[in-house]
N, C-alpha and C positions, 0 to 999 in steps of 0.2 A: 336334596334334603340337608345335604351333607356339605355342598358349596354355599348354600344359604347359612348352616353352623358356623363354618371356616370364616364367612363374611364379617357374622355376627361377632364372632371372637374376636377378631381382627380390628372392628369398632369398638370391641370392649378395649381391648388393650391400648388402642390407641388414644381412647378416653382416657383411661388410668395413667399412661404417659404423659397426657397434654395436664391434666389434673396435677401432675406431680410438679410440673414446671411453672403452674401458674398458682401454686400454693404454697411454694418454698417459705422457708422459717427460717432466721437468722437468731439462734440464743444467744445474748449477750450477758456474761455474767462477770461481777467483780466487786471490789470494795471501792467506796468513797467515806475518803475523811475529810477532818478540817484540816487548818493548817498545823494544828499541834499534833495530826495523826490521829485523832481520836475520831470514834462514830458519834453522831447526833441522831437521837430520836426522831427529828424532823426532816433528816436527810432524805431526798427522794431523787429518783431517775424517771425521766418521761419522754414522751416522743413529742419531738415539736410539729406543731401545725404547718401544713403547707400553705395555710393564709395567715399573714399577720406574725405575730412574734409568740403564740401563747402555745403552751403544752397541753397535752391529754393524755390517757391512758398512763399515769403516775405509779410507780412501784415504790412502797417502801423499804428502807436498809433492817437488816436486823440489828442486835445490839453490838454486832461486831463490824457494821457498817455494809454487810456482805448484800447483794441485790441478784436479781435475774430479771429480764425482762426478755420480750418476744416481739421480733421486728415481724410482720405478713404484709404490709405494702411493698409491692415488688420494686425494685429499684432502690434510689437513694432514700437514706430516712438520716435524721438528725436528731440525737438524743442529747436532753437537757440535765446537768448536772446541779443539784442546787443543795445550800445548807443556810440555814439563817446567817447574817453579818459576813458573808463570803458573796463574792462574784460568782454567778452560774456559770457553766462552760457547756458549750454545746459542742459535740462532736458527730462529725458525718458519719455514717457506716452504709455499705451498701447491702440490698439484700437480695442478692442473685441466685443462691442455692439453699438447700437445706447446710448449715452451718452453725458452730460453736465460736464463740468468740470471747476472748476476755479483755476487760479493760477497767485497768484500776487507776481511781484518779483521787489526787488529794487537791482540795480547791485553795485559793488564796483570799484573802480578806479584801473587803472594799477599799479601795484607795480615796483620801477623803480631800476636803478641800484645805487652804490655811487658815480659814474663819469663817465663823459659823455663826454671824451677825445676822445671817440672812434667813436663818433657819426656820423651815415652817413646817405645820403637821397636816395630813389629810386621814380624813377616817369617816365612819359612818356618819359623824355630825355633822360632814358637808360634802356628803356623797362623795367621796374621793377624788373630791376636786383638787387634782395636782396641777392644774393649770396656776389656780391662784389659791394655794394652801392658807390656813391660817397663820397668823407670823406668831412665834413664838418669842418670850418675854425672858430675857437675861438677867439672871442673879446675880446678889452680889459675888456668892459662891463660884461662879462659872456656869453654873448649868443652866438650863434655859426649860421654860415649864408654860404649858395650855391647860387653861381649866375645862373641862366642857362637864354639862348636866343635862342628865340622862335619866331616863326611867326605866332604861335596861339594867340588866343584871350587868353587862359588860360592853366595851365599846373596843373598836379595832380601828388600827391607827398607822400609819407610814410617816418617816421622816423624810424632808423634803429639802433639797438645795443645801446638803451638807456632802455627798457623794461628788467626788470629781468630774464625773461624767453626768451628772444630774440626775442619775437614778434614783427612785424613790426606794426606800430602804427601811426594813422594820428597827424598832425603838431600841435604846439602851435599858430599857425598864419594861419588863414583860412578865404576864404570867402563862403565856403560852404563846405560838404562833400559827400561821396560817399563811399558807402558800398562796399566791396572785397570780399563779399560772403562768408567768413570767420567768420565772426563775428566783424571783425577789419574795420577800413574806411579809406578813403585816403582825403587827404586833396586837397581841389580847391584853385587854387591861379591866381589871374588876371594878366595877361601881358600887361606890358605898357613900348610903345616905343621899342618893339623887347626884352625886357628883364623883366626877374623875380627873385626876390631875396628871397630866401626861407631862412627864420629868425627860429631858434630854443630858445626860451627863457625858459629855466628851471625853473625861476620863476614862468611862466604862466602854469606848471603841476597841475594837478588836484591829489595832494597828501592829501590821509587819509587814515589811517590804521584802514579799519573797511572790516569787511564781508558782503558778501550779503545777503539778505533775501529772502525767498521763503515762502510763504502760500499758502497751499492747503485746496478745497474744494470740496469733491465732491466724491471721490475715496481714501479709505484707502491705497489700493494695490499701486496706481501712487505715492503716498507718501511714503510709505515704501521702494519701489523702489529707489526714488531720494533721499532719505536719505543714503541707502547702496551705490547708487552711489556717493553722495558726499563725504564720507566719504574713499570710494575707490580711488577717485581723488587725494584725499590730499594725502594718503599714496603712490598711485603711483609715484606722484609728488615729494615727500620726496625722495623715493627711487632712482629715475632717478636724481634728484641734488645730493646725496650722491656718487651716482656713478661715474658721472661727475667730483666731485671734487677728489674722489679718482684717475682718471684716470687724471686730470690735476695735481697731485702730482708725475705724473711720476710711478706710484706703475702699476702692471699689472692687467688686469680686471680679471685674473682668480682669484686673491686672495680677491677679493672685497667680503664683505658679510654684508647685510643688517639686520640691526637690528630693527625690528619693535614693538621692546616693547609691547610684550604682543600680538599683534594683530593677529597674525596668530594662537597662541594658541585659543584666544577669536573666530576668525573666524571658527575653529574647532568645537566649542563648539555651534554655533549658526547653523553651517549646520546640526550637531545631534538632535537639539531641534527644528528646521522649520519644520512646517507641511504644508504649501505652495510648491506644487513641483515647481513651477517656482519659485520662490524664494531660495529653497534651490538649483535648479540648478544654479542661478545666483551666489549665495556664491560660489558655487563649481569652477565656471571660475575665479571668483575673485582669489581662493586662487592658481589655476593652474597660472596665468599670474604674478604670482611673483617668478615662479621658473628660471628665469636665472637672476635674482638679489641673489641667494643662501642665503635666507633668514636664521638668527638663529632661533632655535626652528620649524624649519619647516621639513615637511616629504614628501619627494619625493615619498616617496611610496603610501601615500595618494594621490598627486597628480596624480599618476597613476591611480589609483581607480576611484578619480573622473571624470578624462578625459574619461576614457573607459564607464563610467556610464549614460553618454550622448551622444546619438545617434547624427550624423551629420545632420541628418534631424529636429533637436530640432530648433526651432526657436531663443531660447537663444542664439545662436550662433551670431546672427545680433545684440544682444547687449555688447559683448563683443569677438569682434571677435580675439584680442590679443592673447587671451589665447592660443588658439589653435596653435601660432606662438611661444609662451612660451613652450610650450610643447616639441618642437624639441630636445631641452638638454637632456629630460629624455629619449629618446629610440635609439635604434640602428639604422642607415642608412636604413636596410633592411625594418624595420618596418615602416617609415617614409614615403618611398615609396608607401608602402600599403596604408597608413594612406591617402595621397593627392589622390588618386584612387577613394578611398571612399568617400570623401569630395566631389569631383570633380561630382561625381554621385549622392549624396544625399543634399547638404548643400544649405539652403537656402539664405546663406550669399553670396553676389556678391563679397563683399570686400576677402572674403577668396578665392575664387574660381580664382580670378583675381590674387592675390597675388600667389597662387600656379601656376599659369598660367607663371605667372611672374619668378619665380624658375625653371620651365621648361625651359624658353625661355633661360633663363640665361644659365643655363647647356647644352643645346645644342647647343649654339653660343660658350662658352668655348672649347665645344669637336667638333666645326665644323662640328655639324651633320645635314646637310643640310634635308635630310628625316623629322627628326624629326622636326626641324624649318617650313618646309610646314605642316606638319601635325597640329601642335599647331596654325601656323598662320590662317589656314583653319577653325580651331574650334574656335580661338576668333573673328576670323570677321562674322561667322556663328551666335553665342551667344550674342557677344557685339558688333557689329559691328556697331552700333547707338552712343555707348558712347565716347565719347571725350577720358576718359583715356583708354579705350581699343586701339583707334586709336594712342595714342601718344607711347603705350607700342609695337605696330607693326612696330611702327618708329625707335622706341629706339633699336630693335632688327632685323633688317634687314636679310632677308635669307642668300642673297649674303655675304660672308664673304672675306675682301679686305685685311684684316691684318692676314698671317698665314704664316707659313714655307715657305722658298722659295720665297717669293714674298718680292719687294723692298717697304721700306718704303717709306710713303709720305713725302714731304718737311715740315720743322719745323724751326724755328726759334726763339729760346728764349734768355732772357737776364740773365747774369749771378747775382746771388744774393750777390756774394761777389766784382763785379766789374761791376757798371752801364755801362761802356765803353766797356765790353767785350761779345759777342754772342755765343753761341751755336746754330748750323746748322747743316743740314744733310751735306751741300758738305764739311764745316770744318771739319767734324769726317770722311768722306772717308779715307779709308787705315786702321782705327783702329778696333779692335775689343771691342765693348761698351756694356753695358747695359743701356736700358732707363728705368727707374723705377718711374711708375706714383706712388703717395702716399700720404698721412697726416698725422700730427702730431695728430689728433683725431681719425682715422684708429687703432684698437687695434692689428690688424694682421700684418699690416704696421709697427708699432713698434717692433712687436713680431720678425720681421725679420732684426731687425738692429745689432744683434751679428752676423747673420750670412754674412751680408753684409760687416761690417767694418773685419770680418777675410778673406772673400775673396779678399779684394780690397788690405788687406796689402800683400797676399800671392802672389797674380798676377799684381799688380800695374808696378812692376819692368820688367815683360814681356808683357807691353803694354797695360793693359785692364785697362776701363774707364768704369766710372760709371755717368751718366747724370741723377739725380733726379728730377722729375717735382714736385712741391708739389702743389696738390687742395685745400689746405687751404683757409680758408675766408682771412686770411691775413698772408702778407710777412713776418710780425713781430712775427707770430707764430712758423716760422721755425727758425727765428732767436734765439728765446728763447728757442727753443728745442735743437738746436746745440750748444748754450752755458752753456748745461748740461751735461748729460752723452756721449750722441753719438755726436760727432764733424761732422760725415759726412765729410771726409777730400776730397771730390773729387768735380765735377762740380755738382753745385745745382741754380734750377731756379724755379720760381713760377708763376703759370699755372693758381691760383685760381679766376681771373677776366675771363669778358664776352670774351675777346679775348682768353686767356690762354684755355678757355673751346674748343675753336675751333679746337683747337691741340689734345684735348681729344677726341673729337668727332671724326677726322681723323683718330685715333689710336683705333676707335671702344672701350673706355675705357666703360665699364659697371659696375665695380667692382674694387675696389682695396685692395692690392697693384696687379700692373700689370707689371710686368717684362718683356721686349722683348730684347734680345740679338741679335743685329745687327752684319752682318760680315763687312769686309773691303771693299766688294765691295756694301756695302748696303743695302744688303738683309736679311730677319730674318732668323736667325740661329736657335735659340730655342724660347720657350715662357712658361709662367706659371709654372707649377709646376716641370718642368726642373731645374726651376732658383729659387724654394722655398729651405729655411732651408740648410740642408748639402748636398742635392743635387745641390745645387751652384757650390759649389768645383768642385763635380764629374764630372759637366757638363763643367765648365772652363778647366778641364784638358784636355777635349778633343781637346781644341782649340788652349791651350798652352803648347806647349810639355818643 
């Protein structure tokens, strides 16, 4: 009896010990202030969701800017600090034991574009359609306005296309603010007599060219990880901006090479010198994550070695999942397929797993593989069914495919970019063999198809071949500028980047671009996708134009 009692006591002691390990809590305290060193009643600190960019479990600050938040998820967490009119800040914190940590933060304001003539607004009046926001009208006094009719007591809105990195931000005129869970805010405006006038006054923008400040106390590890992450964020933002400028200059994405100014050589030295394995692995992932920018002074061989040295089960992948996708350009397709399966089984990162499943869904959808779609749908429903991101994913890639060879295309009606009085619709195109091409100026592969499209059109237009290019750009002006340059696109063109236009894209099950569809004289689909890309386009058209 005594032996059993001792065994029972040992078991209880073990369970209590194990429980204490698995239920550790990191308590983070500190002050969150604006650029002027003042507190804000709208200041929030939240925990970044492992999926997407949304925060959760937000806590408010008191009148002096003090906050307290508890981290209970083991391993890496990311805190999100936000105040209206300021750039939100993300700070990684490791919860591996019961500990107290102090982080004091002073945020910096948004940085703005040089011109606001493209200012737009999205809100409750257009379902927060930030892709195609409502155009604001510039006034003689330099302000911009947009009038909203509403039977509600208030409206909520965000300004678009004025922040330097194209974030949607709160307005300059507000009766209050509401967080949007990404670190930005929505402005609240009262409605009077069924009308609200949104006014954007550039003179009221909070503009100060200063950096945010962060002070740690209680964890040298977390302080160092933030410092590393801070440097990485600045460098990756620079790389992204440089690549965007390169593409905007109508240069091929394949010709882009990022100059990090010694950053990558320095990174290799830090990897060699680092003794903490967690930090060393994080350095490795940072190095890998730049592969797609084709940096100068970069070793793709080293990047491959680093990737293969970090097992999928390592929790560091949760900290920088983008490194996984950057590695895609380094290896052959067959090996990539093997890696996907390995990460699906072993990775702790839900972000990576859902992204892999997204790729698998897209591949199965493109190839009309119904059985594979059913399999992946069942897997996502089983493992991620309670997540909104997963539910949206299943809606985006339904099992049943309506757009396929041999079926009649859905009805569509679009307005010509060259003549607002002219429309292209399914009925008016009957009797012609034509290609509907979903594309955008920002899409590298789409631009890469331009030479093939122009050659094919020139060769077959006199035989009756037509092209209807449907742009999914943010603005119709982007297409106009593009066509005024090298590629004239002398065929039928329309813009469907707005809310109504995207309904057409949904009808045609557009999940990626370019999306070419060859339509017969009877309105039924003749060919799709790969058979209409590159040099294959002319070969395919020869079958229908003798």
